[in-house]
PATORRO-953271 format. One line per 5 residues: their letters; for each residue x, y, z of C-alpha. Coordinates in steps of 0.05 Angstrom, whole numbers. Example, Ala and Ser with C-alpha at 12.3 -4.5 7.8 and 13.67 -1.06 7.14 Angstrom:
as) 246,-90,156  273,-21,143
***
This chain:
mnpnq) 0,0,0  24,70,-17  46,103,48  20,169,22  -51,143,15
tvede) -97,191,50  -128,180,118  -194,194,84  -185,130,44  -174,93,108
shpyi) -240,117,136  -279,90,77  -323,32,101  -302,-14,44  -228,-17,66
tsasr) -215,-83,101  -188,-88,171  -123,-118,146  -112,-62,96  -123,-10,150
riqll) -71,-42,195  -20,-46,138  -32,27,121  -22,50,193  41,8,199
slhlt) 69,37,134  56,108,159  98,94,220  155,59,182  162,106,122
plpps) 196,172,140  175,235,105  224,289,84  216,353,124  193,390,62
qpspq) 139,339,43  69,352,68  40,302,118  -14,252,96  -63,291,139
lnmli) -48,355,100  -54,316,35  -122,294,60  -143,367,68  -118,388,0
cakaa) -142,328,-40  -210,322,-7  -225,396,-16  -205,393,-89  -237,327,-109
nklev) -296,314,-64  -328,381,-50  -400,389,-72  -419,448,-114  -476,484,-79
dkvsl) -521,535,-111  -528,583,-52  -584,623,-83  -627,561,-94  -611,534,-25
stymr) -629,600,8  -693,606,-32  -714,536,-9  -696,550,63  -727,619,69
gknrd) -795,603,38  -853,648,19  -847,698,77  -778,721,59  -803,789,34
iqeki) -835,811,100  -773,790,139  -729,831,93  -776,891,100  -769,887,176
ieffe) -693,882,174  -687,939,124  -731,983,168  -687,974,229  -624,981,187
srpdl) -650,1050,167  -663,1071,239  -598,1074,280  -639,1105,337  -677,1039,344
qtpvg) -617,993,345  -597,964,413  -527,983,435  -481,934,471  -483,944,546
vsmne) -549,982,548  -577,991,618  -641,954,639  -685,1016,643  -660,1044,577
hrelc) -669,976,545  -741,971,568  -759,1039,539  -722,1024,475  -760,959,465
mrqlv) -826,995,473  -805,1047,422  -782,992,375  -849,957,380  -890,1020,369
alvre) -846,1040,310  -854,971,278  -929,975,281  -942,1049,268  -884,1069,223
akikp) -863,1006,187  -937,986,183  -921,914,203  -983,888,239  -966,819,269
fryiv) -1033,813,306  -1070,808,240  -1035,742,226  -1044,706,293  -1104,667,269
ddpak) -1108,679,194  -1035,664,175  -993,637,233  -934,620,188  -927,694,170
yfait) -934,713,243  -877,667,264  -835,692,205  -844,763,232  -825,742,302
eaigs) -762,708,276  -740,771,241  -757,814,302  -719,767,348  -657,775,303
idvsl) -661,851,315  -666,845,391  -688,783,428  -721,825,482  -762,859,429
giklg) -782,791,401  -807,769,470  -843,834,483  -878,828,416  -897,756,433
vqfsl) -926,778,501  -967,833,467  -994,795,408  -988,720,420  -1001,717,495
wggsv) -1044,776,514  -1074,786,446  -1078,711,431  -1115,698,496  -1168,749,476
lnlgt) -1176,718,407  -1172,645,427  -1207,645,494  -1256,702,485  -1317,711,440
ekhrd) -1339,763,389  -1353,816,441  -1281,813,465  -1252,817,395  -1296,877,378
kyfdg) -1275,914,441  -1200,899,444  -1175,880,375  -1156,949,349  -1124,971,415
idnvd) -1081,909,418  -1064,913,343  -1038,985,346  -1007,977,416  -1055,1027,448
ypgcf) -1073,970,495  -1007,939,517  -1022,879,559  -997,820,601  -1009,746,607
amtel) -1016,732,681  -1015,657,689  -952,638,729  -954,646,804  -899,646,855
hhgsn) -917,575,877  -946,549,813  -919,551,742  -924,485,706  -983,460,748
vqglq) -1034,509,721  -1093,472,751  -1061,486,819  -1066,562,812  -1093,596,874
tratf) -1117,664,849  -1192,668,856  -1247,702,814  -1311,700,855  -1376,720,822
dpvtd) -1419,772,859  -1491,766,833  -1512,830,869  -1465,875,828  -1457,828,767
efiid) -1382,829,777  -1323,783,789  -1278,797,849  -1206,780,835  -1165,762,897
tpndg) -1095,738,913  -1107,696,975  -1035,689,997  -963,706,978  -955,641,939
aikww) -1011,663,892  -977,728,870  -971,729,795  -897,726,780  -851,738,720
ignaa) -907,773,683  -880,806,619  -902,878,607  -927,884,679  -871,925,712
vhgkf) -876,986,667  -919,985,604  -979,939,613  -1049,969,618  -1088,903,618
atvfa) -1075,832,640  -1107,766,622  -1110,736,692  -1118,661,701  -1158,646,764
klilp) -1206,595,793  -1277,614,778  -1317,611,843  -1393,613,844  -1434,622,908
thdsk) -1485,569,926  -1549,569,966  -1508,545,1025  -1471,607,1048  -1415,564,1075
kvsdm) -1401,530,1008  -1380,552,939  -1372,518,872  -1302,517,841  -1310,513,766
gvhaf) -1236,508,751  -1185,556,721  -1213,608,673  -1184,671,641  -1207,743,657
ivpir) -1189,811,628  -1166,856,686  -1147,929,675  -1084,944,716  -1067,1016,697
dlntl) -1107,1078,678  -1107,1084,602  -1090,1159,605  -1050,1172,668  -1017,1102,670
qtlpg) -1028,1103,746  -1038,1035,779  -1112,1022,790  -1143,1011,859  -1132,942,889
ieihd) -1075,927,841  -1004,920,869  -947,918,818  -875,901,836  -815,899,790
cghkv) -779,832,784  -715,871,770  -652,854,733  -650,784,702  -597,738,672
glngv) -622,760,603  -680,792,566  -674,856,606  -712,895,553  -775,859,578
dngal) -806,891,640  -825,830,681  -866,845,743  -908,814,799  -982,827,807
rfrsv) -1025,822,869  -1100,833,870  -1139,857,931  -1214,851,918  -1208,879,847
riprd) -1277,883,815  -1287,872,740  -1351,867,698  -1379,798,685  -1366,809,611
nllnr) -1291,809,625  -1293,733,632  -1263,703,569  -1322,658,558  -1308,614,497
fgdvs) -1307,550,539  -1349,570,598  -1397,627,615  -1435,655,675  -1504,685,666
rdgky) -1531,747,702  -1564,702,755  -1500,664,768  -1513,601,727  -1452,568,696
tsslp) -1457,539,625  -1406,504,581  -1405,461,519  -1353,418,554  -1379,374,611
tinkr) -1320,371,659  -1266,416,689  -1212,373,658  -1241,378,588  -1249,454,594
faaml) -1178,460,620  -1150,418,563  -1188,459,511  -1163,524,541  -1090,501,541
gelvg) -1098,473,471  -1115,543,446  -1053,571,479  -1003,523,447  -980,577,399
grvgl) -930,602,451  -893,536,449  -894,535,374  -864,604,373  -809,587,423
ayasv) -787,525,384  -786,566,320  -749,624,353  -697,579,385  -677,555,315
gflki) -665,628,298  -617,635,357  -579,574,333  -575,600,262  -541,664,285
svtia) -494,628,333  -473,573,284  -463,624,228  -416,665,271  -378,604,295
vrysl) -371,571,226  -350,635,191  -298,649,244  -272,577,242  -264,581,167
lrqqf) -227,647,173  -183,635,234  -117,599,221  -76,565,274  -15,519,272
gppeq) 1,470,216  59,428,189  130,455,196  147,509,145  77,505,116
pevsi) 20,557,119  -24,554,180  -89,518,169  -161,538,183  -184,516,252
ldyqs) -244,483,218  -195,435,186  -182,405,254  -224,343,268  -239,367,339
qqhkl) -270,432,312  -309,395,259  -337,348,312  -360,408,353  -393,446,297
mpmla) -412,400,238  -462,355,275  -491,420,304  -498,449,235  -533,385,212
slyaf) -580,388,272  -595,461,257  -618,443,187  -659,386,216  -692,433,267
hfath) -707,484,212  -750,435,174  -781,404,236  -804,470,264  -831,492,196
ylvqk) -872,427,197  -896,445,267  -919,513,243  -955,480,185  -992,432,231
ysemk) -1009,489,279  -1037,530,220  -1080,471,200  -1104,464,272  -1125,537,274
kmhde) -1166,529,211  -1197,460,223  -1207,458,299  -1203,382,295  -1200,352,365
qlvad) -1148,299,345  -1105,350,309  -1106,395,371  -1080,337,412  -1027,320,361
vhals) -1002,392,357  -1002,397,433  -956,336,439  -913,354,379  -902,426,402
aglka) -885,401,472  -832,354,445  -800,402,395  -801,461,442  -766,421,497
yvtsy) -717,385,452  -697,444,408  -689,495,464  -648,446,507  -602,431,448
taksl) -595,504,430  -578,523,502  -520,474,502  -498,492,432  -492,567,447
stcre) -439,551,499  -404,503,451  -402,557,397  -371,606,446  -318,555,465
acggh) -304,539,391  -287,612,380  -236,616,436  -220,682,468  -255,722,414
gyaav) -319,686,430  -317,716,500  -321,788,474  -390,817,485  -389,847,415
nrfgs) -388,777,386  -455,762,419  -448,691,446  -457,716,518  -520,756,504
lrndh) -549,702,459  -537,650,512  -566,692,568  -627,714,529  -642,644,505
difqt) -632,609,572  -703,621,597  -731,587,534  -720,522,571  -768,544,626
fegdn) -824,589,602  -885,563,563  -873,498,600  -811,472,635  -775,425,587
tvlmq) -774,365,635  -849,372,645  -862,379,571  -823,316,555  -865,278,606
qvaad) -927,301,568  -897,272,504  -883,206,540  -953,204,569  -983,214,501
llkqy) -940,158,471  -962,111,526  -1035,129,512  -1025,114,439  -990,48,457
kdkfq) -1048,28,500  -1099,47,447  -1062,7,394  -1065,-58,433  -1137,-46,452
ggsls) -1157,-41,379  -1160,35,377  -1134,77,319  -1068,114,321  -1067,189,310
vtwny) -1034,218,248  -973,242,287  -957,175,317  -980,127,262  -908,104,248
lresm) -912,65,313  -956,11,281  -902,-10,232  -845,4,281  -875,-36,338
ntyls) -890,-95,293  -817,-93,270  -793,-92,342  -837,-150,364  -813,-193,306
qlnpi) -747,-230,301  -687,-185,285  -652,-201,219  -580,-221,235  -558,-208,163
iarwe) -582,-136,162  -549,-125,229  -482,-137,194  -491,-97,131  -439,-42,130
sadhl) -437,-13,60  -442,62,53  -503,56,8  -539,17,63  -519,64,119
rdpkf) -538,125,78  -605,95,59  -661,138,92  -701,74,105  -645,45,148
qldaf) -635,110,185  -709,121,200  -720,48,218  -663,53,268  -691,116,301
ryrts) -761,86,304  -736,19,329  -703,54,388  -768,92,403  -810,28,399
rllqs) -762,-11,443  -762,44,496  -838,49,492  -850,-24,503  -799,-31,559
vaarl) -823,30,598  -895,7,592  -875,-60,622  -837,-26,678  -895,20,695
rkhsk) -943,-39,699  -894,-75,745  -881,-17,793  -952,9,796  -972,-54,833
tlgsf) -929,-35,893  -917,40,885  -982,64,855  -986,104,790  -950,166,815
gawnr) -894,127,848  -885,82,787  -881,143,742  -828,175,786  -789,109,789
clnhl) -787,106,713  -779,181,700  -710,180,667  -733,122,623  -795,163,603
lllae) -752,224,586  -708,181,541  -770,155,506  -796,225,493  -728,247,467
ahtes) -722,187,421  -791,198,393  -778,272,381  -713,255,344  -752,206,300
vilak) -801,261,281  -744,309,266  -708,259,222  -772,241,184  -785,314,168
fieav) -712,324,146  -715,264,99  -780,291,70  -749,360,60  -690,330,23
hncpd) -736,291,-22  -778,353,-38  -720,400,-53  -727,420,-127  -654,440,-140
assra) -606,382,-151  -544,415,-120  -583,437,-59  -615,369,-53  -546,335,-54
alklv) -520,382,0  -582,370,43  -575,295,34  -504,298,59  -525,339,120
cdlya) -584,294,134  -539,232,132  -492,264,182  -551,281,228  -578,210,226
ldhiw) -513,171,233  -484,217,286  -546,205,329  -543,130,317  -469,129,336
ndigt) -481,171,398  -529,118,424  -493,58,393  -495,22,460  -570,15,455
yrnvd) -565,-16,386  -507,-61,405  -540,-87,468  -596,-119,429  -555,-139,368
yvapn) -592,-90,323  -522,-69,300  -464,-119,297  -393,-96,318  -368,-89,246
kakai) -429,-47,228  -420,-3,289  -348,10,268  -370,26,197  -422,76,224
hklte) -368,111,264  -320,117,206  -374,140,157  -397,192,208  -326,220,211
ylcfq) -322,220,135  -389,257,129  -368,306,182  -308,325,139  -351,329,76
vrnia) -400,376,110  -340,418,132  -323,427,58  -389,462,45  -399,493,114
gelvd) -392,563,87  -445,552,34  -491,519,86  -490,578,133  -497,625,74
gfdlp) -561,587,59  -593,620,120  -582,687,85  -568,726,149  -544,797,134
asvtr) -489,830,175  -541,872,211  -569,807,240  -505,769,257  -472,834,283
asiam) -409,798,306  -340,824,287  -312,753,280  -366,736,229  -349,795,183
qseay) -293,759,144  -242,809,170  -168,792,160  -156,819,229  -183,754,258
a) -148,707,209
***
């Protein structure tokens, strides 16, 4: 064997074990003249020249950006033209809050961008607007979301025509800035445990809003500390009975409560507002705490889509139980989770673009008397950033699918579709935001000391994004919801029920799992087989099915001695793994579908390469699971590892084109090390 054969050849899955050993031995025994480049450097030169894909960046960007590109560009151009509305580095909390309010008002009244119009009619356009706004200033993106998606969305989705007629225009033009007062000091994820009370007074035809104790104070309420004039307050609806000592608790409902005078902005009687102060991030959002002391509001301020109270105190609802009303209410508020998953991908695009561009530009070390090489030519840097870039592309398509399903849900109001979107949004929001939070730190590390400079944004991006793992549902709680839904589907399947659209892959996958594994397929190691989407998706779904069946058996076993709650807690880590595996299966399926649907051949080839890296990297990262049950034989596991490394290098070759596909202008990335400056080379 030629001692100068490249290491890339060695990693090809078709090279035999004996050939690899001979090659390694020859590299040790054959000295190289000092002036001759090393085989590793030959690898870089030859692979770049011979194996690099040609990518049409315009076609790739067009496919990625989609139909709402124009409105995003209009937003970015507006803020580029207004230096007075751009957020400076190191802005103080109070200045940042006022700047965010000015930015929001200017967007609506000067740029004539009206996000509220699209909340129901065109959610995809609404989320495209929020992505562009978040790239201008994350605090502005969250403030916009509080105003239109949370406060405004609660009026549209939980109210009726009378509420839309009264409040729509004021919310739309920001004359009525508002809050979404759900979370309490003692209760966040457990919404049914909220303690704030709304007691109906039939004498005055009013509800009396009360905070019964310190634990019931509404906490972390966006827009409350400074700018909010109204709040949608979630409280238990209490009706008096004929027995003066008893009341009827109808469960959690939503009420519109004015908190400041519309003209003077003075706090209204009975309302106490406290400032939550400086936070780890998002300091342009004025979070506050609200306490209510016998605050009276008209009966019409009950958002009564799912339950109403008549003048004589009679309660009526089209839904028969508290649990069904609660589920319907939360189902209508799922847009917040959809938006966070979508926005989190935007964070990752900016961060990965900065890190990849810097890694291509920055040179460090190299062979003796040879030019220094790009730090992205180092395998360690590739392993940090290339699987992340692949995951980013996967998340892009998965969250666009989520927005599509959410849009269908808003139009069709199908009960099963509502349940599907609820579970899908829970899984993607939790998975994507957790991954992004870790990746932001990795990108900072990958850029060395320059990544620590505030001007290069990793610190602010990381701090602003961190809370995404908590609000609109704590990620651990959301993943448990996904696991619970999978177990329900599993039970329904074996009781003769039908599977929902979102989980219907389980039928084929579970049947595969319950059948005998094929020992021949377990040993196939050709590149064509490993890069076959069917093998990749089957492997992901097999893992999900195996986890689902095993955790179901464990829950049955432990529930006999520990009860249902104790059994769930005993199996909690197993359940979280199940939810994660299922979410990864959905993400891969949507990525494979997006590759297949890409109309441009060069873009499709690039996406296929990235998709293969995403799939095989995940399989390799959990290779122990597949090895333990002989789904993958030892030789196949080794081939997966080597092919993953090869794909990682191939993606590195087009990394610049791939981040260019996001089409982020300099005014969005805003990092010195992403500006292709020779000063950082």
